[in-house]
N, CA, C and O atoms as CSV, one atom per row, in Angstrom:
chain,resi,resn,atom,element,x,y,z
A,1,UNK,N,N,110.647,86.779,52.226
A,1,UNK,CA,C,109.325,87.070,52.745
A,1,UNK,C,C,109.131,86.459,54.127
A,1,UNK,O,O,108.551,87.096,55.007
A,2,UNK,N,N,109.609,85.233,54.329
A,2,UNK,CA,C,109.423,84.568,55.613
A,2,UNK,C,C,110.183,85.281,56.725
A,2,UNK,O,O,109.669,85.413,57.836
A,3,UNK,N,N,111.390,85.737,56.445
A,3,UNK,CA,C,112.192,86.425,57.463
A,3,UNK,C,C,111.516,87.720,57.890
A,3,UNK,O,O,111.533,88.076,59.069
A,4,UNK,N,N,110.931,88.414,56.946
A,4,UNK,CA,C,110.247,89.667,57.252
A,4,UNK,C,C,109.022,89.407,58.120
A,4,UNK,O,O,108.780,90.141,59.078
A,5,UNK,N,N,108.249,88.378,57.801
A,5,UNK,CA,C,107.040,88.089,58.575
A,5,UNK,C,C,107.388,87.593,59.981
A,5,UNK,O,O,106.583,87.757,60.899
A,6,UNK,N,N,108.552,86.998,60.170
A,6,UNK,CA,C,108.969,86.554,61.501
A,6,UNK,C,C,109.162,87.727,62.446
A,6,UNK,O,O,108.959,87.591,63.652
A,7,UNK,N,N,109.545,88.857,61.922
A,7,UNK,CA,C,109.794,90.033,62.754
A,7,UNK,C,C,108.585,90.974,62.805
A,7,UNK,O,O,108.312,91.586,63.837
A,8,UNK,N,N,107.883,91.081,61.709
A,8,UNK,CA,C,106.770,92.038,61.636
A,8,UNK,C,C,105.574,91.552,62.441
A,8,UNK,O,O,104.983,92.341,63.177
A,9,UNK,N,N,105.195,90.290,62.330
A,9,UNK,CA,C,104.020,89.795,63.041
A,9,UNK,C,C,104.178,89.890,64.565
A,9,UNK,O,O,103.264,90.382,65.227
A,10,UNK,N,N,105.284,89.445,65.143
A,10,UNK,CA,C,105.423,89.612,66.598
A,10,UNK,C,C,105.449,91.081,67.028
A,10,UNK,O,O,104.935,91.431,68.090
A,11,UNK,N,N,106.049,91.934,66.200
A,11,UNK,CA,C,106.093,93.355,66.540
A,11,UNK,C,C,104.688,93.952,66.528
A,11,UNK,O,O,104.340,94.726,67.420
A,12,UNK,N,N,103.889,93.605,65.545
A,12,UNK,CA,C,102.509,94.092,65.487
A,12,UNK,C,C,101.690,93.563,66.663
A,12,UNK,O,O,100.875,94.288,67.234
A,13,UNK,N,N,101.906,92.322,67.013
A,13,UNK,CA,C,101.204,91.730,68.152
A,13,UNK,C,C,101.583,92.446,69.446
A,13,UNK,O,O,100.710,92.757,70.257
A,14,UNK,N,N,102.858,92.708,69.646
A,14,UNK,CA,C,103.316,93.401,70.853
A,14,UNK,C,C,102.757,94.823,70.921
A,14,UNK,O,O,102.357,95.284,71.990
A,15,UNK,N,N,102.729,95.503,69.802
A,15,UNK,CA,C,102.176,96.858,69.783
A,15,UNK,C,C,100.689,96.867,70.087
A,15,UNK,O,O,100.198,97.782,70.750
A,16,UNK,N,N,99.973,95.873,69.617
A,16,UNK,CA,C,98.534,95.827,69.889
A,16,UNK,C,C,98.266,95.565,71.365
A,16,UNK,O,O,97.302,96.096,71.915
A,17,UNK,N,N,99.094,94.760,72.014
A,17,UNK,CA,C,98.936,94.509,73.450
A,17,UNK,C,C,99.377,95.704,74.287
A,17,UNK,O,O,98.819,95.940,75.358
A,18,UNK,N,N,100.340,96.443,73.833
A,18,UNK,CA,C,100.850,97.586,74.595
A,18,UNK,C,C,99.776,98.648,74.788
A,18,UNK,O,O,99.806,99.373,75.783
A,19,UNK,N,N,98.850,98.754,73.881
A,19,UNK,CA,C,97.771,99.724,74.010
A,19,UNK,C,C,96.818,99.398,75.139
A,19,UNK,O,O,96.116,100.289,75.616
A,20,UNK,N,N,96.767,98.161,75.582
A,20,UNK,CA,C,95.855,97.740,76.648
A,20,UNK,C,C,96.483,97.847,78.038
A,20,UNK,O,O,95.777,97.741,79.041
A,21,UNK,N,N,97.764,98.050,78.106
A,21,UNK,CA,C,98.473,98.034,79.390
A,21,UNK,C,C,98.224,99.315,80.181
A,21,UNK,O,O,98.196,100.411,79.621
A,22,UNK,N,N,98.046,99.159,81.487
A,22,UNK,CA,C,97.937,100.301,82.392
A,22,UNK,C,C,99.213,100.362,83.213
A,22,UNK,O,O,99.762,99.331,83.602
A,23,UNK,N,N,99.680,101.570,83.471
A,23,UNK,CA,C,100.829,101.703,84.343
A,23,UNK,C,C,100.382,101.590,85.791
A,23,UNK,O,O,99.191,101.694,86.084
A,24,UNK,N,N,101.317,101.380,86.685
A,24,UNK,CA,C,100.992,101.229,88.101
A,24,UNK,C,C,100.335,102.491,88.657
A,24,UNK,O,O,99.414,102.401,89.468
A,25,UNK,N,N,100.794,103.652,88.233
A,25,UNK,CA,C,100.202,104.892,88.741
A,25,UNK,C,C,98.759,105.060,88.257
A,25,UNK,O,O,97.918,105.585,88.987
A,26,UNK,N,N,98.473,104.617,87.034
A,26,UNK,CA,C,97.100,104.669,86.533
A,26,UNK,C,C,96.205,103.719,87.318
A,26,UNK,O,O,95.054,104.043,87.610
A,27,UNK,N,N,96.735,102.542,87.662
A,27,UNK,CA,C,95.956,101.579,88.433
A,27,UNK,C,C,95.661,102.109,89.828
A,27,UNK,O,O,94.548,101.937,90.327
A,28,UNK,N,N,96.635,102.751,90.468
A,28,UNK,CA,C,96.437,103.309,91.794
A,28,UNK,C,C,95.396,104.413,91.759
A,28,UNK,O,O,94.520,104.474,92.621
A,29,UNK,N,N,95.488,105.287,90.764
A,29,UNK,CA,C,94.527,106.384,90.645
A,29,UNK,C,C,93.117,105.854,90.404
A,29,UNK,O,O,92.156,106.361,90.983
A,30,UNK,N,N,92.989,104.848,89.562
A,30,UNK,CA,C,91.687,104.261,89.273
A,30,UNK,C,C,91.108,103.592,90.513
A,30,UNK,O,O,89.924,103.753,90.812
A,31,UNK,N,N,91.933,102.845,91.234
A,31,UNK,CA,C,91.481,102.168,92.441
A,31,UNK,C,C,91.050,103.170,93.500
A,31,UNK,O,O,90.024,102.975,94.152
A,32,UNK,N,N,91.818,104.242,93.683
A,32,UNK,CA,C,91.470,105.257,94.679
A,32,UNK,C,C,90.144,105.920,94.335
A,32,UNK,O,O,89.312,106.140,95.215
A,33,UNK,N,N,89.944,106.236,93.070
A,33,UNK,CA,C,88.687,106.861,92.650
A,33,UNK,C,C,87.517,105.905,92.843
A,33,UNK,O,O,86.439,106.320,93.269
A,34,UNK,N,N,87.724,104.619,92.529
A,34,UNK,CA,C,86.669,103.621,92.722
A,34,UNK,C,C,86.319,103.468,94.193
A,34,UNK,O,O,85.144,103.391,94.552
A,35,UNK,N,N,87.338,103.423,95.044
A,35,UNK,CA,C,87.103,103.288,96.483
A,35,UNK,C,C,86.338,104.487,97.031
A,35,UNK,O,O,85.402,104.331,97.815
A,36,UNK,N,N,86.737,105.675,96.616
A,36,UNK,CA,C,86.057,106.882,97.095
A,36,UNK,C,C,84.598,106.886,96.654
A,36,UNK,O,O,83.714,107.194,97.454
A,37,UNK,N,N,84.337,106.554,95.411
A,37,UNK,CA,C,82.961,106.527,94.906
A,37,UNK,C,C,82.134,105.478,95.636
A,37,UNK,O,O,80.987,105.729,96.005
A,38,UNK,N,N,82.722,104.297,95.844
A,38,UNK,CA,C,82.021,103.222,96.535
A,38,UNK,C,C,81.662,103.642,97.955
A,38,UNK,O,O,80.530,103.450,98.399
A,39,UNK,N,N,82.629,104.214,98.664
A,39,UNK,CA,C,82.393,104.584,100.060
A,39,UNK,C,C,81.430,105.764,100.171
A,39,UNK,O,O,80.634,105.808,101.109
A,40,UNK,N,N,81.477,106.707,99.259
A,40,UNK,CA,C,80.524,107.818,99.296
A,40,UNK,C,C,79.108,107.302,99.066
A,40,UNK,O,O,78.161,107.768,99.699
A,41,UNK,N,N,78.969,106.350,98.170
A,41,UNK,CA,C,77.644,105.821,97.853
A,41,UNK,C,C,77.090,104.973,98.999
A,41,UNK,O,O,75.910,105.074,99.334
A,42,UNK,N,N,77.942,104.136,99.597
A,42,UNK,CA,C,77.457,103.154,100.564
A,42,UNK,C,C,77.634,103.545,102.025
A,42,UNK,O,O,76.927,103.024,102.888
A,43,UNK,N,N,78.568,104.456,102.321
A,43,UNK,CA,C,78.864,104.744,103.725
A,43,UNK,C,C,78.536,106.170,104.134
A,43,UNK,O,O,78.475,106.460,105.329
A,44,UNK,N,N,78.329,107.050,103.203
A,44,UNK,CA,C,77.978,108.409,103.563
A,44,UNK,C,C,78.975,109.419,103.025
A,44,UNK,O,O,79.869,109.072,102.253
A,45,UNK,N,N,78.818,110.669,103.438
A,45,UNK,CA,C,79.663,111.735,102.894
A,45,UNK,C,C,81.117,111.638,103.363
A,45,UNK,O,O,81.430,111.011,104.375
A,46,UNK,N,N,81.984,112.280,102.590
A,46,UNK,CA,C,83.405,112.325,102.936
A,46,UNK,C,C,83.561,112.993,104.302
A,46,UNK,O,O,82.952,114.028,104.571
A,47,UNK,N,N,84.369,112.401,105.142
A,47,UNK,CA,C,84.623,112.960,106.466
A,47,UNK,C,C,83.816,112.313,107.573
A,47,UNK,O,O,84.121,112.512,108.749
A,48,UNK,N,N,82.796,111.545,107.229
A,48,UNK,CA,C,82.008,110.880,108.259
A,48,UNK,C,C,82.761,109.658,108.782
A,48,UNK,O,O,83.685,109.161,108.138
A,49,UNK,N,N,82.361,109.194,109.931
A,49,UNK,CA,C,82.999,108.023,110.527
A,49,UNK,C,C,82.804,106.773,109.690
A,49,UNK,O,O,83.717,105.958,109.554
A,50,UNK,N,N,81.609,106.623,109.129
A,50,UNK,CA,C,81.338,105.454,108.292
A,50,UNK,C,C,82.181,105.473,107.019
A,50,UNK,O,O,82.637,104.430,106.550
A,51,UNK,N,N,82.384,106.674,106.465
A,51,UNK,CA,C,83.216,106.804,105.265
A,51,UNK,C,C,84.658,106.412,105.583
A,51,UNK,O,O,85.294,105.684,104.821
A,52,UNK,N,N,85.160,106.894,106.698
A,52,UNK,CA,C,86.537,106.570,107.088
A,52,UNK,C,C,86.695,105.068,107.318
A,52,UNK,O,O,87.697,104.477,106.916
A,53,UNK,N,N,85.704,104.452,107.967
A,53,UNK,CA,C,85.768,103.010,108.208
A,53,UNK,C,C,85.719,102.239,106.887
A,53,UNK,O,O,86.413,101.236,106.719
A,54,UNK,N,N,84.898,102.713,105.959
A,54,UNK,CA,C,84.808,102.070,104.649
A,54,UNK,C,C,86.139,102.155,103.914
A,54,UNK,O,O,86.614,101.157,103.371
A,55,UNK,N,N,86.743,103.338,103.893
A,55,UNK,CA,C,88.034,103.500,103.211
A,55,UNK,C,C,89.107,102.627,103.860
A,55,UNK,O,O,89.947,102.051,103.168
A,56,UNK,N,N,89.076,102.531,105.190
A,56,UNK,CA,C,90.041,101.690,105.896
A,56,UNK,C,C,89.841,100.216,105.514
A,56,UNK,O,O,90.807,99.499,105.251
A,57,UNK,N,N,88.584,99.777,105.487
A,57,UNK,CA,C,88.295,98.390,105.118
A,57,UNK,C,C,88.730,98.089,103.689
A,57,UNK,O,O,89.271,97.018,103.415
A,58,UNK,N,N,88.493,99.035,102.775
A,58,UNK,CA,C,88.900,98.837,101.389
A,58,UNK,C,C,90.423,98.778,101.274
A,58,UNK,O,O,90.961,97.997,100.488
A,59,UNK,N,N,91.116,99.604,102.059
A,59,UNK,CA,C,92.575,99.609,102.037
A,59,UNK,C,C,93.131,98.291,102.568
A,59,UNK,O,O,94.075,97.738,102.004
A,60,UNK,N,N,92.545,97.793,103.645
A,60,UNK,CA,C,92.982,96.512,104.211
A,60,UNK,C,C,92.740,95.389,103.215
A,60,UNK,O,O,93.596,94.522,103.035
A,61,UNK,N,N,91.575,95.397,102.563
A,61,UNK,CA,C,91.257,94.359,101.566
A,61,UNK,C,C,92.238,94.400,100.393
A,61,UNK,O,O,92.662,93.357,99.896
A,62,UNK,N,N,92.596,95.607,99.954
A,62,UNK,CA,C,93.558,95.735,98.851
A,62,UNK,C,C,94.928,95.203,99.267
A,62,UNK,O,O,95.606,94.537,98.485
A,63,UNK,N,N,95.327,95.499,100.499
A,63,UNK,CA,C,96.601,94.979,100.999
A,63,UNK,C,C,96.605,93.463,101.075
A,63,UNK,O,O,97.602,92.820,100.747
A,64,UNK,N,N,95.488,92.893,101.508
A,64,UNK,CA,C,95.376,91.434,101.585
A,64,UNK,C,C,95.426,90.799,100.200
A,64,UNK,O,O,96.048,89.753,100.014
A,65,UNK,N,N,94.763,91.440,99.217
A,65,UNK,CA,C,94.820,90.915,97.840
A,65,UNK,C,C,96.243,90.956,97.306
A,65,UNK,O,O,96.698,90.007,96.668
A,66,UNK,N,N,96.945,92.052,97.565
A,66,UNK,CA,C,98.318,92.175,97.086
A,66,UNK,C,C,99.226,91.143,97.741
A,66,UNK,O,O,100.071,90.545,97.074
A,67,UNK,N,N,99.056,90.933,99.040
A,67,UNK,CA,C,99.872,89.939,99.749
A,67,UNK,C,C,99.602,88.535,99.214
A,67,UNK,O,O,100.532,87.747,99.041
A,68,UNK,N,N,98.339,88.222,98.952
A,68,UNK,CA,C,97.989,86.909,98.409
A,68,UNK,C,C,98.592,86.725,97.015
A,68,UNK,O,O,99.079,85.645,96.683
A,69,UNK,N,N,98.557,87.780,96.206
A,69,UNK,CA,C,99.143,87.707,94.870
A,69,UNK,C,C,100.659,87.527,94.959
A,69,UNK,O,O,101.238,86.752,94.196
A,70,UNK,N,N,101.295,88.230,95.876
A,70,UNK,CA,C,102.747,88.088,96.043
A,70,UNK,C,C,103.116,86.679,96.478
A,70,UNK,O,O,104.076,86.102,95.968
A,71,UNK,N,N,102.347,86.112,97.434
A,71,UNK,CA,C,102.623,84.740,97.892
A,71,UNK,C,C,102.452,83.753,96.749
A,71,UNK,O,O,103.267,82.845,96.588
A,72,UNK,N,N,101.409,83.920,95.961
A,72,UNK,CA,C,101.165,83.015,94.830
A,72,UNK,C,C,102.287,83.135,93.803
A,72,UNK,O,O,102.758,82.128,93.277
A,73,UNK,N,N,102.709,84.348,93.521
A,73,UNK,CA,C,103.794,84.545,92.565
A,73,UNK,C,C,105.078,83.900,93.073
A,73,UNK,O,O,105.794,83.253,92.309
A,74,UNK,N,N,105.366,84.073,94.342
A,74,UNK,CA,C,106.569,83.474,94.930
A,74,UNK,C,C,106.503,81.949,94.874
A,74,UNK,O,O,107.496,81.292,94.561
A,75,UNK,N,N,105.326,81.386,95.179
A,75,UNK,CA,C,105.166,79.937,95.160
A,75,UNK,C,C,105.350,79.390,93.744
A,75,UNK,O,O,106.026,78.379,93.552
A,76,UNK,N,N,104.758,80.046,92.765
A,76,UNK,CA,C,104.883,79.597,91.380
A,76,UNK,C,C,106.335,79.707,90.919
A,76,UNK,O,O,106.832,78.821,90.224
A,77,UNK,N,N,107.010,80.778,91.299
A,77,UNK,CA,C,108.417,80.948,90.924
A,77,UNK,C,C,109.280,79.857,91.541
A,77,UNK,O,O,110.155,79.300,90.879
A,78,UNK,N,N,109.030,79.553,92.812
A,78,UNK,CA,C,109.797,78.493,93.470
A,78,UNK,C,C,109.510,77.138,92.841
A,78,UNK,O,O,110.422,76.329,92.675
A,79,UNK,N,N,108.254,76.881,92.490
A,79,UNK,CA,C,107.919,75.618,91.827
A,79,UNK,C,C,108.629,75.496,90.489
A,79,UNK,O,O,109.093,74.414,90.130
A,80,UNK,N,N,108.719,76.595,89.746
A,80,UNK,CA,C,109.412,76.544,88.462
A,80,UNK,C,C,110.898,76.292,88.657
A,80,UNK,O,O,111.508,75.528,87.910
A,81,UNK,N,N,111.480,76.937,89.664
A,81,UNK,CA,C,112.905,76.728,89.918
A,81,UNK,C,C,113.211,75.314,90.389
A,81,UNK,O,O,114.274,74.771,90.087
A,82,UNK,N,N,112.273,74.713,91.134
A,82,UNK,CA,C,112.480,73.372,91.655
A,82,UNK,C,C,112.035,72.284,90.687
A,82,UNK,O,O,112.135,71.097,91.000
A,83,UNK,N,N,111.547,72.674,89.520
A,83,UNK,CA,C,111.173,71.715,88.480
A,83,UNK,C,C,109.877,70.988,88.763
A,83,UNK,O,O,109.698,69.856,88.312
A,84,UNK,N,N,108.976,71.604,89.493
A,84,UNK,CA,C,107.680,70.942,89.772
A,84,UNK,C,C,106.658,71.337,88.764
A,84,UNK,O,O,105.515,70.885,88.834
């Protein structure tokens, strides 16, 4: 009984978490739709100068967030390798 529960419980846990995961393409599509909705609401109709500036600002902000996340991941990885 114990050997069976050692394999079944982790498998059930992994399956329950897998249902919550988003793929990278789903995240990109969701982010693009959110950005478009935000800019249409706050900056004006699609094609206007304010809309284009809003989309550009959102794109720059997303790039900055990704770069910050990459730097943090690299720093944490280096700290783990160096035993800190």
